[in-house]
C-alpha positions as CSV (number, residue, x, y, z in Angstrom):
1,M,67.1,76.7,-155.0
2,C,65.0,76.1,-151.8
3,N,66.1,73.4,-149.4
4,M,64.1,70.2,-149.5
5,D,64.1,68.2,-146.2
6,I,63.1,64.6,-145.9
7,R,61.9,63.9,-142.3
8,W,59.5,61.8,-140.3
9,S,56.1,63.5,-139.9
10,R,54.5,63.8,-136.6
11,G,52.3,60.9,-137.7
12,L,53.8,57.5,-137.1
13,R,55.8,55.7,-139.8
14,K,54.8,58.1,-142.5
15,I,57.5,59.9,-144.6
16,V,56.6,63.3,-145.9
17,F,58.5,65.6,-148.1
18,I,58.6,69.2,-146.7
19,T,59.6,72.1,-148.9
20,L,61.3,74.4,-146.5
21,L,61.3,78.1,-147.3
22,P,64.2,79.5,-145.2
23,L,65.8,82.8,-145.8
24,A,67.4,82.3,-149.1
25,C,64.0,81.3,-150.7
26,S,62.4,84.6,-149.8
27,T,62.1,87.3,-152.4
28,N,62.2,89.9,-149.7
29,S,65.8,91.1,-149.6
30,N,65.3,92.5,-146.1
31,H,65.1,89.0,-144.7
32,T,68.7,88.0,-145.2
33,P,71.6,90.4,-146.1
34,A,73.7,89.3,-149.0
35,E,77.1,88.0,-147.9
36,S,80.3,89.4,-149.3
37,T,82.8,87.1,-150.9
38,N,85.1,87.5,-147.9
39,T,82.6,86.5,-145.3
40,S,84.1,84.1,-142.8
41,R,81.8,81.2,-141.9
42,G,81.3,79.9,-138.4
43,P,79.2,77.1,-137.0
44,Q,76.1,75.9,-138.8
45,V,72.8,76.5,-136.9
46,D,70.0,73.9,-137.0
47,V,66.6,75.7,-136.9
48,W,63.3,74.1,-135.9
49,L,60.2,76.3,-136.7
50,T,56.6,76.5,-135.8
51,N,54.4,79.1,-137.3
52,P,51.1,80.2,-135.8
53,D,49.2,79.4,-138.9
54,K,50.5,75.8,-138.8
55,S,52.3,76.2,-142.1
56,S,55.4,74.9,-140.3
57,L,54.9,72.5,-137.3
58,F,58.2,71.9,-135.5
59,A,59.9,71.5,-138.9
60,Q,63.6,71.3,-139.2
61,T,65.9,73.2,-141.7
62,T,69.7,73.4,-141.5
63,F,70.3,76.6,-143.4
64,I,71.9,79.5,-141.4
65,N,75.5,79.9,-140.4
66,F,77.4,82.1,-138.1
67,T,79.5,84.6,-140.1
68,N,81.3,87.9,-139.5
69,Q,78.6,89.7,-141.5
70,T,76.9,92.8,-140.3
71,A,74.2,92.1,-137.7
72,Q,70.5,93.0,-138.1
73,P,69.2,96.0,-136.1
74,S,67.6,93.5,-133.6
75,V,70.3,91.4,-132.0
76,I,70.0,88.6,-129.4
77,K,73.3,88.2,-127.7
78,V,74.2,84.8,-126.2
79,D,77.0,84.4,-123.6
80,T,77.6,80.9,-122.2
81,A,80.0,82.2,-119.7
82,V,77.2,83.7,-117.7
83,Q,75.3,80.7,-116.2
84,Y,72.2,80.3,-114.1
85,Q,70.2,77.1,-112.9
86,T,70.6,73.6,-114.1
87,M,67.5,72.3,-115.9
88,D,65.7,69.1,-114.8
89,G,63.5,68.8,-117.9
90,F,60.3,69.5,-119.8
91,G,57.1,67.5,-120.2
92,F,53.5,67.0,-119.2
93,T,51.2,65.6,-116.6
94,L,50.5,62.0,-117.3
95,T,47.0,61.9,-115.9
96,G,45.2,58.6,-115.2
97,G,42.9,59.5,-118.1
98,S,45.9,60.0,-120.4
99,A,47.3,56.6,-119.4
100,M,43.9,55.0,-120.0
101,L,43.6,56.3,-123.5
102,I,47.2,55.4,-124.5
103,R,46.8,51.9,-123.1
104,Q,43.3,51.1,-124.2
105,K,42.9,53.0,-127.5
106,L,46.2,52.2,-129.2
107,N,47.4,48.7,-130.2
108,A,50.8,47.5,-128.9
109,T,52.7,48.6,-132.0
110,D,51.2,52.0,-132.3
111,R,51.6,52.6,-128.6
112,T,55.3,51.7,-128.6
113,N,55.9,53.9,-131.6
114,L,54.1,56.8,-130.0
115,L,56.0,56.3,-126.7
116,K,59.3,56.4,-128.6
117,E,58.3,59.6,-130.3
118,L,57.3,61.2,-127.0
119,F,60.2,60.0,-124.8
120,L,63.2,59.6,-127.0
121,P,65.0,62.7,-128.4
122,D,66.5,61.0,-131.4
123,N,65.1,61.0,-135.0
124,N,61.5,62.0,-134.8
125,G,61.3,62.0,-131.0
126,I,60.7,65.0,-128.8
127,G,62.4,63.7,-125.7
128,I,60.0,64.3,-122.8
129,S,62.2,64.2,-119.7
130,Y,59.9,65.1,-116.9
131,L,56.4,63.8,-115.9
132,R,53.9,64.8,-113.2
133,I,51.4,62.2,-112.1
134,S,48.6,62.3,-109.6
135,I,48.8,60.6,-106.2
136,G,45.3,59.2,-106.3
137,A,42.8,60.6,-108.7
138,S,43.1,64.0,-110.4
139,D,40.1,65.5,-112.1
140,L,41.2,64.0,-115.4
141,D,40.6,60.4,-114.2
142,D,37.3,58.8,-115.1
143,H,36.3,58.5,-111.4
144,V,37.5,59.7,-107.9
145,F,39.6,57.4,-105.9
146,S,42.4,57.2,-103.3
147,Y,44.6,54.3,-102.3
148,D,42.7,53.8,-99.1
149,D,39.0,54.2,-99.8
150,L,36.6,53.0,-97.1
151,P,32.8,52.9,-96.4
152,S,31.4,56.1,-94.9
153,G,32.1,56.4,-91.2
154,Q,35.2,54.2,-91.2
155,A,38.9,55.1,-90.7
156,D,42.2,53.4,-91.2
157,K,44.9,55.2,-89.2
158,T,47.4,52.4,-89.7
159,L,46.7,52.3,-93.4
160,S,46.3,48.5,-93.3
161,K,44.1,48.7,-96.4
162,F,46.4,50.9,-98.5
163,N,47.0,49.6,-102.0
164,L,48.0,51.0,-105.4
165,D,45.5,48.8,-107.3
166,P,43.6,51.7,-108.9
167,D,46.8,52.7,-110.8
168,R,47.7,49.1,-111.8
169,A,45.3,49.0,-114.7
170,N,46.8,51.7,-116.8
171,L,49.2,54.2,-115.1
172,I,51.7,51.9,-113.6
173,P,52.1,49.6,-116.6
174,L,52.5,52.7,-118.9
175,L,55.1,54.2,-116.6
176,K,57.0,51.0,-116.8
177,E,57.0,51.1,-120.6
178,I,58.2,54.7,-120.4
179,I,61.0,54.0,-118.0
180,T,62.2,51.2,-120.2
181,L,62.7,53.8,-122.9
182,N,64.0,56.6,-120.6
183,P,65.2,55.1,-117.3
184,S,66.4,58.6,-116.1
185,I,63.0,60.3,-116.5
186,K,62.0,62.5,-113.5
187,I,58.6,61.8,-112.0
188,L,56.7,64.2,-109.7
189,G,53.7,63.1,-107.7
190,S,50.9,65.4,-106.6
191,P,47.7,64.6,-104.7
192,W,44.4,66.3,-105.5
193,S,43.0,65.2,-102.1
194,A,43.6,63.0,-99.2
195,P,41.3,60.0,-98.7
196,V,37.9,61.4,-97.8
197,W,37.9,59.8,-94.3
198,M,40.9,61.9,-93.4
199,K,39.0,65.2,-94.4
200,T,37.0,67.7,-92.4
201,N,34.0,67.5,-94.7
202,G,34.2,63.8,-95.6
203,L,34.0,64.7,-99.3
204,A,36.3,64.4,-102.4
205,K,35.7,68.1,-103.2
206,G,36.9,70.8,-100.9
207,G,37.4,70.5,-97.1
208,S,40.7,70.3,-95.3
209,L,42.9,67.6,-93.8
210,N,41.7,66.8,-90.3
211,T,44.5,67.4,-87.9
212,K,44.0,64.1,-86.1
213,Y,45.0,62.4,-89.4
214,Y,48.2,64.4,-90.2
215,G,50.4,61.5,-89.1
216,A,48.4,59.0,-91.1
217,Y,48.5,61.1,-94.2
218,A,52.3,61.6,-93.8
219,N,52.6,57.8,-93.8
220,Y,50.3,57.6,-96.8
221,F,53.0,59.5,-98.7
222,V,55.6,57.1,-97.4
223,K,53.5,54.1,-98.5
224,Y,53.0,55.6,-101.9
225,I,56.7,56.3,-102.6
226,T,57.8,52.9,-101.3
227,G,55.0,51.1,-103.1
228,M,55.9,52.8,-106.4
229,A,59.6,52.0,-105.8
230,E,58.6,48.3,-105.5
231,E,57.1,48.6,-108.9
232,G,60.3,50.0,-110.3
233,I,59.1,53.6,-110.4
234,T,61.2,56.2,-108.6
235,I,59.3,59.3,-107.4
236,D,61.8,62.0,-107.6
237,A,59.6,64.6,-105.9
238,V,56.2,65.2,-104.4
239,T,54.1,68.3,-103.9
240,L,51.8,68.0,-100.8
241,Q,48.6,69.4,-102.4
242,N,47.7,70.4,-105.9
243,E,46.3,73.9,-105.9
244,P,45.9,74.1,-102.1
245,E,43.9,77.4,-102.3
246,H,41.3,76.1,-104.8
247,P,38.6,73.9,-103.2
248,G,36.3,73.9,-106.2
249,N,37.7,71.0,-108.2
250,T,36.7,67.4,-108.0
251,P,38.8,66.2,-106.2
252,S,40.4,69.0,-104.2
253,M,41.4,70.0,-100.8
254,L,42.4,73.2,-99.0
255,M,45.7,73.5,-97.2
256,S,46.8,76.9,-95.9
257,A,50.4,78.0,-95.6
258,V,50.3,77.6,-91.9
259,E,48.8,74.1,-92.2
260,Q,51.4,73.1,-94.9
261,A,54.3,74.3,-92.8
262,D,52.9,72.3,-89.8
263,F,52.4,69.2,-92.0
264,I,56.0,69.4,-93.3
265,K,57.9,70.1,-90.2
266,N,56.0,67.9,-87.8
267,Y,54.8,65.0,-90.0
268,V,56.0,64.6,-93.6
269,G,59.6,65.7,-93.1
270,P,60.2,63.5,-90.1
271,A,58.3,60.5,-91.6
272,F,60.5,60.7,-94.8
273,Q,63.6,61.0,-92.6
274,K,62.7,58.0,-90.5
275,A,61.9,55.9,-93.6
276,G,65.1,56.9,-95.4
277,I,63.2,58.5,-98.2
278,K,65.1,60.8,-100.5
279,T,62.1,62.0,-102.5
280,K,62.1,65.8,-102.6
281,I,59.4,67.8,-100.8
282,I,58.1,70.7,-103.0
283,L,55.6,73.1,-101.5
284,F,52.7,75.2,-102.8
285,D,51.9,73.9,-106.4
286,H,49.6,76.8,-107.2
287,N,49.3,80.2,-108.9
288,C,51.8,83.0,-109.3
289,D,49.4,85.5,-107.7
290,H,50.4,84.4,-104.2
291,P,54.2,84.1,-103.8
292,N,53.7,85.0,-100.1
293,Y,52.4,81.4,-99.5
294,P,55.7,79.6,-100.3
295,I,57.7,82.4,-98.7
296,A,55.7,82.1,-95.5
297,V,56.3,78.3,-95.4
298,L,60.0,78.7,-96.1
299,N,60.3,81.3,-93.4
300,D,59.4,78.6,-90.9
301,A,62.8,77.6,-89.6
302,A,61.6,74.1,-88.6
303,A,59.9,73.4,-92.0
304,N,62.6,74.9,-94.2
305,P,65.3,72.2,-94.0
306,Y,62.9,69.5,-95.3
307,I,61.9,71.6,-98.4
308,D,63.6,71.3,-101.8
309,G,61.6,74.2,-103.3
310,S,58.3,75.6,-104.6
311,A,56.1,74.8,-107.5
312,F,53.8,77.2,-109.5
313,H,50.9,77.4,-112.0
314,L,50.0,80.6,-114.0
315,Y,46.2,80.7,-114.1
316,L,46.6,83.9,-112.0
317,G,49.5,86.3,-111.4
318,D,52.7,86.9,-113.3
319,I,55.6,84.5,-113.9
320,S,58.0,86.9,-112.2
321,A,56.6,85.7,-108.9
322,L,59.1,82.9,-109.2
323,S,61.9,85.4,-109.1
324,A,60.4,86.9,-106.0
325,V,60.7,83.6,-104.2
326,H,64.1,83.0,-105.6
327,E,65.3,86.3,-104.3
328,A,63.9,85.5,-100.8
329,F,65.4,82.0,-100.8
330,P,68.0,81.6,-103.5
331,Q,69.2,78.3,-102.2
332,K,65.8,76.7,-102.8
333,N,64.6,75.3,-106.2
334,L,61.7,76.4,-108.3
335,Y,59.4,74.4,-110.5
336,F,56.6,75.1,-113.1
337,T,54.2,72.2,-112.8
338,E,51.0,72.9,-114.7
339,Q,49.3,75.0,-117.4
340,W,46.3,73.9,-119.5
341,T,45.3,74.6,-123.1
342,S,41.5,74.9,-123.7
343,G,39.6,73.0,-126.4
344,N,38.2,76.4,-127.3
345,G,41.6,78.0,-127.7
346,S,43.5,79.3,-130.7
347,F,46.7,77.4,-131.9
348,G,48.5,80.7,-132.7
349,A,47.5,82.6,-129.5
350,D,48.3,79.6,-127.2
351,L,51.6,79.0,-128.9
352,L,52.7,82.6,-128.4
353,W,51.4,82.9,-124.8
354,H,52.8,79.6,-123.5
355,V,56.2,80.0,-125.1
356,K,56.6,83.5,-123.9
357,N,55.4,82.9,-120.4
358,L,56.4,79.3,-119.7
359,I,59.1,78.0,-122.1
360,V,60.9,81.4,-122.0
361,G,59.5,83.1,-118.9
362,A,59.6,80.3,-116.3
363,P,63.3,79.4,-116.8
364,R,64.3,83.0,-117.0
365,N,62.7,83.3,-113.5
366,W,64.7,80.3,-112.2
367,S,62.3,77.4,-112.8
368,K,64.2,74.0,-113.3
369,N,61.4,72.6,-115.4
370,V,58.3,73.4,-117.4
371,L,55.3,71.0,-117.5
372,E,52.1,71.5,-119.5
373,W,48.9,70.0,-118.2
374,N,47.6,66.8,-119.6
375,L,49.4,64.5,-122.1
376,A,46.2,63.1,-123.7
377,A,42.5,63.4,-124.0
378,D,39.9,62.1,-126.4
379,E,38.0,64.2,-129.0
380,Y,35.4,65.1,-126.4
381,F,38.0,66.2,-123.8
382,N,37.4,63.0,-121.8
383,P,37.9,61.3,-119.4
384,H,37.3,63.5,-116.4
385,T,35.5,63.2,-113.1
386,D,32.0,64.6,-112.5
387,G,33.0,68.1,-111.7
388,G,36.4,68.0,-113.3
389,C,37.7,70.0,-116.3
390,T,35.4,69.6,-119.3
391,L,37.6,71.5,-121.9
392,C,41.2,70.4,-121.0
393,Q,42.8,69.7,-124.3
394,G,45.6,67.1,-124.3
395,A,48.9,67.5,-126.1
396,L,47.5,64.5,-127.9
397,T,44.0,63.8,-129.0
398,I,43.4,60.1,-129.1
399,N,40.1,59.3,-130.6
400,N,38.0,56.2,-130.2
401,A,39.3,54.8,-133.5
402,G,42.9,55.0,-132.2
403,S,44.1,57.9,-134.3
404,V,46.4,60.4,-132.8
405,T,46.4,64.2,-133.4
406,R,49.2,66.4,-132.0
407,N,47.9,69.7,-130.5
408,V,49.5,73.0,-129.6
409,S,51.0,72.0,-126.3
410,Y,52.9,69.1,-128.0
411,Y,54.7,71.7,-130.1
412,I,55.2,74.1,-127.2
413,I,57.1,71.5,-125.1
414,A,58.9,69.9,-128.1
415,H,60.7,73.2,-128.9
416,A,62.5,72.8,-125.5
417,S,62.4,69.1,-124.6
418,K,64.1,67.7,-127.7
419,F,67.2,69.9,-127.2
420,V,67.4,71.1,-123.6
421,R,68.2,67.8,-122.0
422,P,68.4,67.3,-118.3
423,G,71.6,68.8,-116.9
424,S,71.6,71.7,-119.4
425,L,72.5,75.1,-117.9
426,R,70.5,78.2,-118.6
427,V,72.8,81.0,-119.8
428,Y,72.7,84.7,-120.6
429,S,70.7,86.1,-123.5
430,T,69.3,89.5,-124.3
431,I,65.7,90.2,-125.2
432,S,65.5,92.5,-128.2
433,N,62.5,94.1,-129.9
434,N,59.8,91.7,-128.7
435,L,61.9,88.7,-129.5
436,Y,61.5,86.9,-126.2
437,N,64.0,84.1,-125.7
438,V,66.0,81.8,-123.5
439,A,69.4,80.2,-124.0
440,Y,71.1,77.0,-122.7
441,L,74.4,75.3,-122.8
442,T,73.9,71.5,-122.9
443,Q,76.1,68.9,-121.3
444,D,77.6,67.9,-124.6
445,G,78.5,71.6,-125.4
446,K,75.7,72.5,-127.7
447,K,74.1,75.9,-127.5
448,V,70.3,76.1,-127.7
449,L,68.3,79.3,-128.2
450,I,64.5,79.3,-128.2
451,V,62.9,82.5,-129.6
452,V,59.3,83.6,-130.0
453,N,58.3,86.7,-131.9
454,T,55.6,88.3,-129.7
455,D,55.2,91.3,-132.0
456,T,52.3,91.8,-134.5
457,T,54.8,92.2,-137.3
458,D,57.4,89.9,-138.8
459,K,61.0,90.3,-137.6
460,S,64.5,90.0,-139.1
461,F,67.1,89.7,-136.4
462,S,70.6,88.3,-135.6
463,I,72.0,86.0,-133.0
464,N,75.3,87.2,-131.7
465,F,77.7,84.6,-130.2
466,K,81.5,85.1,-129.7
467,S,81.8,88.0,-132.2
468,M,79.9,86.0,-134.9
469,T,76.3,86.6,-136.1
470,A,73.7,84.4,-137.6
471,S,70.7,86.2,-139.2
472,H,67.2,84.8,-139.4
473,F,63.5,85.9,-139.8
474,L,60.4,85.0,-137.8
475,K,56.8,85.7,-138.7
476,A,54.7,87.4,-136.1
477,G,53.8,84.8,-133.4
478,A,56.3,82.2,-134.7
479,V,58.6,80.1,-132.5
480,A,62.1,78.8,-133.5
481,T,64.7,76.7,-131.7
482,Y,68.3,77.3,-132.8
483,V,70.9,74.7,-132.1
484,W,74.7,75.0,-132.8
């Protein structure tokens, strides 16, 4: 008889009955070898499955066990004795637009229930443990702003007019609600641009930071971090410029490797040190096609001591670029901070690519986190600035009527965030026959294995752990998380 599982649906407060079709329900005898009567049973494995055709969406079954049975030809070996980096968490960018939709389109009860689902790992929660927010506006705010906007031609070197008021309407109140649920959540701040009066072109789009305002901009970061702390919001880390080699967004700003090294060693690093700020400084925050940028900054002996690590996106290049930076500077940390899904994308194709390259690929190349871009948008991919992204799909679609739809990046992150809690260690696992995977040992001793079948055919395979095997089957393009 097939397993029947009663669980909370992704919709709020709605119970659904899901008939699970695990291995024993299949009529294909190749999926699960028959066990002999003398098979010794080991630990039970919880399986959470997402199929590319949406027939299973992060659905749970507790069906397979480790046994001494013969392994399938394809074997993934997990060895928790071989350990790599400690994980900080998984999550999204909470844009100003995302905060506005969650705060303004949902009533208090629905908002609370949604935040519990997003930020708690228990029951039907997915346990987001890391957020990125913009310092000032990103292109997914409804307008461009900084915390020190002035009439054209004016400057404010002392930052006497600095204030966080633009974020007090939605972002700061929402962050406070999230922190109440998860006080240990890590928050990374990234600016899309300095205030326009500090820039060489006097515009939100493009331009560079005027050298005469390097000191003022370093103090801008200090004021931001201390101001957020006064609101009860700890900024764990900052990057100094989102996509510093891309001047075409609104807002945006160029910052070369030479300029970033100068800014860190002569201004931001000393300013943080003087103010007693412990917030990490993370450099780069751009694509994997240019690992020479962070390596060049880290090669600067005066800048290096202030730097915690480097951050990456994957709109260009290969995820292995992270390992190139790790090999050059193994004592520095690595982070993966942004990747979008398009409103014109395919659920199955996006699921496969993002899990292979980000959920599996980034940690296997030493990243301590994985963040998808944009927690929420509406059904028209709003809000965004004039000149901002017009097709950025949120993990959630929150429409004008207040209904919530969960999109592909919700499931991409959920497969890791619910189980790989902060402090988990990445451990050794083998990649077999296009079954890309990554494995972890959690702080409470659980083992977590995330597998994506990147082949065009369905796969039977075994997980090998301490001389025991557990056999399973994944459709082409399917993703499963195994926990024991």
